mmCIF file of the C-alpha atoms, coordinates in Angstrom:
data_MODEL
# 
_entry.id   MODEL 
# 
loop_
_atom_site.group_PDB 
_atom_site.id 
_atom_site.type_symbol 
_atom_site.label_atom_id 
_atom_site.label_alt_id 
_atom_site.label_comp_id 
_atom_site.label_asym_id 
_atom_site.label_entity_id 
_atom_site.label_seq_id 
_atom_site.pdbx_PDB_ins_code 
_atom_site.Cartn_x 
_atom_site.Cartn_y 
_atom_site.Cartn_z 
_atom_site.occupancy 
_atom_site.B_iso_or_equiv 
_atom_site.pdbx_formal_charge 
_atom_site.auth_seq_id 
_atom_site.auth_comp_id 
_atom_site.auth_asym_id 
_atom_site.auth_atom_id 
_atom_site.pdbx_PDB_model_num 
ATOM 1  C CA . UNK A 1 1  ? 0.000   0.000  0.000   1.00 0.00 ? 1  UNK A CA 1 
ATOM 2  C CA . UNK A 1 2  ? 1.402   3.380  -0.975  1.00 0.00 ? 2  UNK A CA 1 
ATOM 3  C CA . UNK A 1 3  ? 1.513   6.373  1.354   1.00 0.00 ? 3  UNK A CA 1 
ATOM 4  C CA . UNK A 1 4  ? -1.146  8.060  -0.800  1.00 0.00 ? 4  UNK A CA 1 
ATOM 5  C CA . UNK A 1 5  ? -3.484  5.088  -0.239  1.00 0.00 ? 5  UNK A CA 1 
ATOM 6  C CA . UNK A 1 6  ? -2.893  5.249  3.524   1.00 0.00 ? 6  UNK A CA 1 
ATOM 7  C CA . UNK A 1 7  ? -3.704  8.960  3.883   1.00 0.00 ? 7  UNK A CA 1 
ATOM 8  C CA . UNK A 1 8  ? -7.408  9.470  4.461   1.00 0.00 ? 8  UNK A CA 1 
ATOM 9  C CA . UNK A 1 9  ? -9.642  11.961 6.237   1.00 0.00 ? 9  UNK A CA 1 
ATOM 10 C CA . UNK A 1 10 ? -11.757 10.850 9.192   1.00 0.00 ? 10 UNK A CA 1 
ATOM 11 C CA . UNK A 1 11 ? -15.303 11.171 7.899   1.00 0.00 ? 11 UNK A CA 1 
ATOM 12 C CA . UNK A 1 12 ? -18.535 11.511 9.837   1.00 0.00 ? 12 UNK A CA 1 
ATOM 13 C CA . UNK A 1 13 ? -20.046 8.076  10.435  1.00 0.00 ? 13 UNK A CA 1 
ATOM 14 C CA . UNK A 1 14 ? -16.762 6.118  10.294  1.00 0.00 ? 14 UNK A CA 1 
ATOM 15 C CA . UNK A 1 15 ? -16.478 3.487  13.032  1.00 0.00 ? 15 UNK A CA 1 
ATOM 16 C CA . UNK A 1 16 ? -13.219 2.204  14.442  1.00 0.00 ? 16 UNK A CA 1 
ATOM 17 C CA . UNK A 1 17 ? -12.996 -0.928 16.603  1.00 0.00 ? 17 UNK A CA 1 
ATOM 18 C CA . UNK A 1 18 ? -10.208 -1.801 19.046  1.00 0.00 ? 18 UNK A CA 1 
ATOM 19 C CA . UNK A 1 19 ? -8.338  -4.907 17.913  1.00 0.00 ? 19 UNK A CA 1 
ATOM 20 C CA . UNK A 1 20 ? -7.819  -5.999 21.532  1.00 0.00 ? 20 UNK A CA 1 
ATOM 21 C CA . UNK A 1 21 ? -10.726 -8.406 22.184  1.00 0.00 ? 21 UNK A CA 1 
ATOM 22 C CA . UNK A 1 22 ? -10.442 -7.850 25.944  1.00 0.00 ? 22 UNK A CA 1 
ATOM 23 C CA . UNK A 1 23 ? -10.940 -4.090 25.486  1.00 0.00 ? 23 UNK A CA 1 
ATOM 24 C CA . UNK A 1 24 ? -13.662 -3.899 22.825  1.00 0.00 ? 24 UNK A CA 1 
ATOM 25 C CA . UNK A 1 25 ? -13.660 -0.091 22.612  1.00 0.00 ? 25 UNK A CA 1 
ATOM 26 C CA . UNK A 1 26 ? -15.438 1.464  19.638  1.00 0.00 ? 26 UNK A CA 1 
ATOM 27 C CA . UNK A 1 27 ? -15.152 4.993  18.247  1.00 0.00 ? 27 UNK A CA 1 
ATOM 28 C CA . UNK A 1 28 ? -17.784 6.654  16.076  1.00 0.00 ? 28 UNK A CA 1 
ATOM 29 C CA . UNK A 1 29 ? -16.691 9.812  14.252  1.00 0.00 ? 29 UNK A CA 1 
ATOM 30 C CA . UNK A 1 30 ? -19.408 12.435 14.776  1.00 0.00 ? 30 UNK A CA 1 
ATOM 31 C CA . UNK A 1 31 ? -17.653 15.378 13.104  1.00 0.00 ? 31 UNK A CA 1 
ATOM 32 C CA . UNK A 1 32 ? -15.399 15.063 10.071  1.00 0.00 ? 32 UNK A CA 1 
ATOM 33 C CA . UNK A 1 33 ? -11.814 16.211 10.489  1.00 0.00 ? 33 UNK A CA 1 
ATOM 34 C CA . UNK A 1 34 ? -10.073 18.660 8.214   1.00 0.00 ? 34 UNK A CA 1 
ATOM 35 C CA . UNK A 1 35 ? -6.784  16.856 8.850   1.00 0.00 ? 35 UNK A CA 1 
ATOM 36 C CA . UNK A 1 36 ? -5.889  13.543 7.275   1.00 0.00 ? 36 UNK A CA 1 
ATOM 37 C CA . UNK A 1 37 ? -4.492  10.504 9.045   1.00 0.00 ? 37 UNK A CA 1 
ATOM 38 C CA . UNK A 1 38 ? -1.676  8.274  7.842   1.00 0.00 ? 38 UNK A CA 1 
ATOM 39 C CA . UNK A 1 39 ? -2.420  5.366  10.169  1.00 0.00 ? 39 UNK A CA 1 
ATOM 40 C CA . UNK A 1 40 ? -5.380  3.984  12.057  1.00 0.00 ? 40 UNK A CA 1 
ATOM 41 C CA . UNK A 1 41 ? -6.167  5.580  15.420  1.00 0.00 ? 41 UNK A CA 1 
ATOM 42 C CA . UNK A 1 42 ? -4.779  4.053  18.591  1.00 0.00 ? 42 UNK A CA 1 
ATOM 43 C CA . UNK A 1 43 ? -7.055  2.944  21.446  1.00 0.00 ? 43 UNK A CA 1 
ATOM 44 C CA . UNK A 1 44 ? -6.548  4.061  25.053  1.00 0.00 ? 44 UNK A CA 1 
ATOM 45 C CA . UNK A 1 45 ? -5.436  0.476  25.824  1.00 0.00 ? 45 UNK A CA 1 
ATOM 46 C CA . UNK A 1 46 ? -2.598  0.868  23.280  1.00 0.00 ? 46 UNK A CA 1 
ATOM 47 C CA . UNK A 1 47 ? -3.989  -1.403 20.547  1.00 0.00 ? 47 UNK A CA 1 
ATOM 48 C CA . UNK A 1 48 ? -4.583  -0.296 16.959  1.00 0.00 ? 48 UNK A CA 1 
ATOM 49 C CA . UNK A 1 49 ? -8.158  0.504  15.975  1.00 0.00 ? 49 UNK A CA 1 
ATOM 50 C CA . UNK A 1 50 ? -9.522  -0.508 12.576  1.00 0.00 ? 50 UNK A CA 1 
ATOM 51 C CA . UNK A 1 51 ? -12.703 -0.061 10.593  1.00 0.00 ? 51 UNK A CA 1 
ATOM 52 C CA . UNK A 1 52 ? -14.952 -3.131 10.729  1.00 0.00 ? 52 UNK A CA 1 
ATOM 53 C CA . UNK A 1 53 ? -14.880 -5.440 7.710   1.00 0.00 ? 53 UNK A CA 1 
ATOM 54 C CA . UNK A 1 54 ? -17.791 -4.938 5.339   1.00 0.00 ? 54 UNK A CA 1 
ATOM 55 C CA . UNK A 1 55 ? -18.368 -7.773 2.905   1.00 0.00 ? 55 UNK A CA 1 
ATOM 56 C CA . UNK A 1 56 ? -18.514 -6.495 -0.702  1.00 0.00 ? 56 UNK A CA 1 
ATOM 57 C CA . UNK A 1 57 ? -21.898 -6.775 -2.359  1.00 0.00 ? 57 UNK A CA 1 
ATOM 58 C CA . UNK A 1 58 ? -22.288 -8.208 -5.836  1.00 0.00 ? 58 UNK A CA 1 
ATOM 59 C CA . UNK A 1 59 ? -24.097 -5.884 -8.196  1.00 0.00 ? 59 UNK A CA 1 
ATOM 60 C CA . UNK A 1 60 ? -25.537 -6.638 -11.604 1.00 0.00 ? 60 UNK A CA 1 
ATOM 61 C CA . UNK A 1 61 ? -23.763 -5.031 -14.474 1.00 0.00 ? 61 UNK A CA 1 
ATOM 62 C CA . UNK A 1 62 ? -25.835 -2.335 -16.145 1.00 0.00 ? 62 UNK A CA 1 
ATOM 63 C CA . UNK A 1 63 ? -27.061 -3.154 -19.638 1.00 0.00 ? 63 UNK A CA 1 
ATOM 64 C CA . UNK A 1 64 ? -25.297 -1.403 -22.488 1.00 0.00 ? 64 UNK A CA 1 
ATOM 65 C CA . UNK A 1 65 ? -27.293 1.231  -24.374 1.00 0.00 ? 65 UNK A CA 1 
ATOM 66 C CA . UNK A 1 66 ? -28.498 0.034  -27.793 1.00 0.00 ? 66 UNK A CA 1 
ATOM 67 C CA . UNK A 1 67 ? -25.990 2.245  -29.648 1.00 0.00 ? 67 UNK A CA 1 
ATOM 68 C CA . UNK A 1 68 ? -23.040 0.643  -27.874 1.00 0.00 ? 68 UNK A CA 1 
ATOM 69 C CA . UNK A 1 69 ? -24.398 -2.877 -28.487 1.00 0.00 ? 69 UNK A CA 1 
ATOM 70 C CA . UNK A 1 70 ? -24.240 -2.281 -32.265 1.00 0.00 ? 70 UNK A CA 1 
ATOM 71 C CA . UNK A 1 71 ? -20.452 -1.715 -32.086 1.00 0.00 ? 71 UNK A CA 1 
ATOM 72 C CA . UNK A 1 72 ? -19.698 -4.870 -30.077 1.00 0.00 ? 72 UNK A CA 1 
# 
């Protein structure tokens, strides 16, 4: 992962979960930050916090317009 891919703003609604199962702390961002972060936030217990995994959803591919179908 490049540095550019790691830099991201904290957006309203983002959730971060503590990776320490004994801690279980969760942070919900209620106001977006103007600053960007290079790494995930750190919990008060010292563990890294990460966004929860969201399984990708399969979407149907949109049909091609009739004009494009003629060229294929």
